[in-house]
N, C-alpha and C positions, 0 to 999 in steps of 0.2 A: 504494500500500500504506500502510495507516495504522499497522500494528504493525511494529516492528523485527524483522527476521529475523537470527538469529545463526548463522553457518556456521563450524564449527570443524574444521580439518583437522589430523590428527596424523601427522607424518612428513615429513621434508624430503628424501626421495629423489626418484627420477624420477616416481613416482606423485603424491606430495604436492605437489611444486613445479609440475608440469604442471597439476594440478587447480586450484591457487590462481591461476595465471596465466590460465587459461581463465575462471575465475570473475570475475577482474578485468576481462576483456574483455567479459563479459556484463553486469556491473554497474560501469561505469566511474565513475559519479558519484552512485549511489544511496546516500544517507546512511542509509536505512532498511534496508539490507542490510550487515551487519557481518561481515567475513571475518577469521579468525584462523588462524595457522599455528604449530604447536608442533613443535620438532625438538631432539633431544639435542645436535646440533652447529649452529653458526651458519653452516655452509657446505653447499653442494650438491656432492657428490662424483661425478665422472664415472667410475664404476666400470669400464667396459669398457677403460679405459687403465691400470688398476692394474698389470698385468704389465709394461707399459713403464716405469712408475715403479720397479718392483722391479729392472729391468735397467739403469736409469740412462739410458734413451733420452729420457725426459721428466722435467723437474724436478718435484719433489714438489708445489709450490704451484700449478703450472700447470693441474692438473685439478680444483682446488677453486675454487668461485665463492661468495663471500659471499652468503648468502640474501637479506640486506636489499637488495643491489644488484639483485635480480631482482624485487622487489616494488614496487608503486606505492602501494597503499592498504591493504594487508593488515597487521594487527597481528601482530608476530612475538614468540614466546617461545622462548628457548633454555633448555630444561628437559627433564627426564625425566618421562615419564608414570608416575604412581604408581598411579592407580586410574581405572577407567572405570565409571560408574554409568548404564546406559541407562535405568533406571527413573526416576531423578531427573534425567536429562539433564545430568549433571555429570561433569567430568573433573578429577581432582586431580593437580597437578604437584608433584613432590618439591622440597623445600627443602634448603638447605645452611646452613653457619654464616654465609655471606655474603648469602643471600637467603631470604626466607620462602617456604614452600610456599603455593600458592594454588589456588583452585577456579575453574574456568571453566564457565559454564552455556551451553548451546547449544540451538538448535532443530533443527539438522541437523548430523550428525557424519559425517566422512569418515575412515575408518581406513586409513592408508597407512604403517604402522609398519615395513614391510619384514620382513626375515628375519635369522636368525643362523646361524652354521655348525652343521651337524648332525653330531655325532660318534657318533650312534646308540648312546648310552649307554656308550661306552668312555671312562670318566673318566681313565684313565691316558694314553690317547692325547691327550685334550684338553689335558693338562698339558704334554706333550712335543712335540706337533706344531706346525708353523707353518701358518698359514692365509692366505687371500687374499681377505678380505672388506672390510677397512677400509684407510684410508690408512696407519695405523700398521702394519698387517700387511705392506704392501708395503715400507715403510722398514726394518722389523725383518728381513724376509727378505733384502733387499739387503745389510744389514750382516752378516748371518749368512754369506752366500756369500763376501763379501770376507774375513771373519774366517777361514773355512775355507781360503781361498787363502793367507792369511798364515801360518797354522799349518802347512799342508802343505809350503810352500816350504822350511821348516827342519826338517821331520821326516825322520829317518833310517830309521825302521822302515817298510819298504815296505808291509806289510799295514795298519798303522794309517794311513799316508799315503793309501792307496787308500780307506779308509773315510771319511776327511775329505773326499775329493773325489768321493764318491758321493752323489747327491741323488735322493731318491725322491719322486715326485709321485703321490698317490692320487687317481684320478678322471680319466677320459678325455673329459670334456665340454669345453665352450668354455674355462672357466677353467683346467683342467688342461693342455690342449694348448697354449694360448697362454702359460701360465706356463713350461712346459717349453721351448718355443721361445725365449722371451726369456732364460731362465736360461742356455741353451746359448750364445746370442750373447754374453752378458756374460762367461761363463767363457772362451770362446775369444778374445774381444777383450782381456781382462785378462791372459791367460796370458803374453803377451810380456814382462810386467814381473816374472814369477816364473821365473827361469832354471832352477830345479830341478823344474819341473812340465812333464811331457810331455803332449801331446794325448791319448795313450792312458791317462793317469792319470785322466782326467775321465770320469765316468759320470753320465748323467741318465736315470732310469728312470721310466716311466709305468705305473701299475697300473690296469687297468680290469676290473671284474667282468663287464661285458657282453661279448658276442662281438665287438663292434666299437667303435671310438672315435666320438666326436661323434654320439651317438644323435639321431635325428630329422633328420640332415643327409642330403643326396643320397648314395646309396651309392657312386657313382663318385667324387664329390668326397672322401668320407671315405677311400676307398681311396687316392686321390692323396695326401691328407694323411699317411696312414700311411707310404706309400713315401717321401715327402719327409722325414719325421721320421727314418726309418731311414737315409736317405742322409746326414743331418747327424749321425749317431751317437747319436741318441736311441733308447733301447731301449723299446719298447712291448709290454707283456705283457697281452693281452686274456684274458678268461675267468679272470682271476686276482684273488683277493681278499686283502686284508690280514687276517692272523690276529692279529698283535700287534706292538707296537713297544716295545722296552725303553729306548730312548734311544741305543743303539749297534747295534741289530740289528733288522731287519724280518723277520718270519716271514710267508711267503706260502703260499696254498693254492689248490687248484682250485675255481673258482666254478661249474663245470658240474655238472649232475646226475650221479650215479654211473653208470658204464658197466662193462660186463663186460670190455671190452678194456683191460687195464692200460696198454698202450702209449699210449692216448689220454688218460690221466690225467696231470695236472701233479704232479710229485713235490713234496711239501712241502719247501721249502728256505729258507735264510736269506740275507739281503743285509746285509752289514756297511755301516752308514751312520750318520752322526751327525745327518743332516738329513732330516726327512720333512715334506713339504708336503701338507696335507689340503685337497682341493677337491672332495670326493666328495658334496656335497649341502648343502642349506640347509633350514631349518625356520622357521616363523613365530616371532616373538619370544614370550617366555614370557608377557607380559601378555595377549597374544591367546589363547594356548593355555589359559590359566587363567581366561579371562573367562566371563561368563554366556551369551555368544552360542553358538549352535549351530555346532559345528566338525566338520571332517572332515580327518584328517591334520594337525591343528593349525590349519588355515585356516578362516576364517569362511565358512559356507555362505551363498551369496547367490542371489537369483532372477535373472531375465533382465534386470532393470534394475540389478543389482549392489547391491540392497538386502538387508540382513541379515534372515534369517528371524525373524519375530515383532517386529522393530524396524524399521518402514519408514522412520523418520527417520535411520537409520544406514546408511551405505554402506561397503563394503570393497573396496579395490583393491590391486593390486600383489601382492607376495609373501605378504601375510597373508590373501589371498582364495582361496577354493576354488571353482573353476569348471571345468566339463568342456569339453574341446575336442570338438565334435560329430564332427569328422573322425577322431579317434583313440579317442574314448571314454576319454580319460585327462585328468588335470588339466592345465591350461595351464602351460607351463614358466615359471619365475620369471625372465623377461627384462625388460629395460628397454622393449623394444618393446611387450610386452603391458601393462606398467604404464602407459605413456603413453596407449595406446589406451583402457584402462579409465578413466583419469583424465578424458579428454575427454568420454566418455559421461556420467560422473557429474556433471561440471560442467554439461553440457547438460541433464541431467535435473533438477538442482537449480534451474536457471533455469526449466525448464518447470513445476516444482511451485510455485515462488514466483509465477510469472506466470500460473498456471492454464492451462497448455498441456499438450499430450500428451507423455508421456515416450517415449524411444526405447530399444529393446532393444539390448543389447550383442551384436554379431555379431563373432566372431573372424575376422580376415582377415589372415594373416601376409604381410608385404611382402617377406621374404627373410631370409637368414642369411649371416653372414660370420665368418671366423676367420683370424687371422694365425698361421702355422705356422713362422715363422722369418724371418730377414733377407731382405727383398725377396721374400717368397712368402706367398701367402694363398689361401684358397678362398672363393667367394661364390656364392650362389644368389639371384638377384633376378628376380621376376616370370617364373619359368620358365626364365630364362637362367642357365646354369652356367658359371662362370669359375674358373680356377686359375692360379697362378703370379704373375708380376709385375703383370699387368693387374688381377687380383683384389686384389693388395696396394695398388695405386694407388687402386682403387675404395674399399677399406676406409678408407684415409686421407681421401679426399675426403668420403665420407659421414659418418664420425665427426667430422671437423673441422667439418662444417656443423651438427652437432647441439650443439656447444659453445655455451652461451647468450650469452656475451659476446665482443665483437670483440677486446678486449685479450688474452683467453685464447687465442682462435684464433691470433692473431699469435705469441704466446709458444710455443705448441705447434708451429706451423709452423717457427719458428726453431730449436726444439729438434731437430726432424726434419732440418732443413737442416744444422745443426752436426754431427749424427750421421753425415752422409754424408762429411764431410771430416776429422773429428777423432776421437781415441780417447775412450772413455768415462772419466769420472772414477771412480777406484777408491778415493777417500777414504772411510774408514769412520767415520761419525758415531756416536759413542757416546751413544745416546739413553737417558736414565734413565726408568724406569717411573714413572708417576704414582701417588702414594699414594692409596688410596681415601678419598674425602671422606665423613665421617659425615653422615647426613641430619640436617637441623635439625628437632628433634622438636616444637618449640613452634609449633603451627599454629592457635593460638587465633584469631588475626586472619586472616581470609580476605579476599583482595582480590576484590571483584566488579568486574571491569573493564568490564562491559557497561553 
């Protein structure tokens, strides 16, 4: 190749990191192929283990891997994407008082910016609810649970005490169910240190608008998970939607279509609680939804090669991509498994384009699903084999540990799990201060052309 090709990947999650690593394997020493990665954080977060961070099973830093340690020849930028111009093939990065905003030019662009929590337009809920999307979310939620235990242990009003120890999780998908199980483990393990809190004082409630939890999972396994959750004292309310949350009271309503039989309708009622965790959905980030690309439900519409409509040099993968599962005729779920599969195809197709070879179509082929539902219990569906209980729990740990990119992090997580078998969880509450928003650096007269 006589002309330098510039590949720019936006996003440092599962899709972005996997794409870059595959590109490095395709172009190990080619100086005429320049690869760059932009991420708002300088670390890769292993999000499937966020609930275990929230419960204190795994230490916070053990599920984050510095991005630079995963790259061999890729240029890395820690910055927020301010603007994407597919006509000028330019991406602008925001600046701060400490660093200038810059513009990056590309020949091929991979959009892997992920998603954000979707509150479906409920602004009040967004301000009051806790979420489970980032590392900070997990740490803040853990601090909140411990804080509620501290306050409840010294509370003399039984009604108010009960509301402090009631935790409502909205969403019966993977994130919601795993969060509920881990929180119940934390609450029961920590209770021994709070003499004025009885087991019956603690309530963990899951609200799911659909008729069943874990949508898309094997029906028998989902039923097993529901029974196991009930055994552990977790209340699961299906066909139930959240109407409102005031900060101290949750109003729930029937999510089923109206029926003539009043006995089958859920009566609108209230749950007294100070803590609501929202895991009911995600949506592509705003810069994708507001872009000039053709979108559907916020995600960029792509063809069978994962190329954006009208912009063949732009690829979209992961949570910000809109692609239909031919088996269900519904959009592919925003999972790490899908993101990595799409990333591999895009890297392969970029190699094919640059080397003048034939591109490969993306074919969705799920390898399986797994979910932890509490201490030493899980459900798993792999290659048509369905498992539940302790064997699924062991399989979950083995597979996810194998997916951690670095050996030192694997060892640290394994040690965390081992310690959890023999010792009590740490109930220290770390008072984390919120970061003050940093004003953007307005003077962008000088633009760094790093190519």
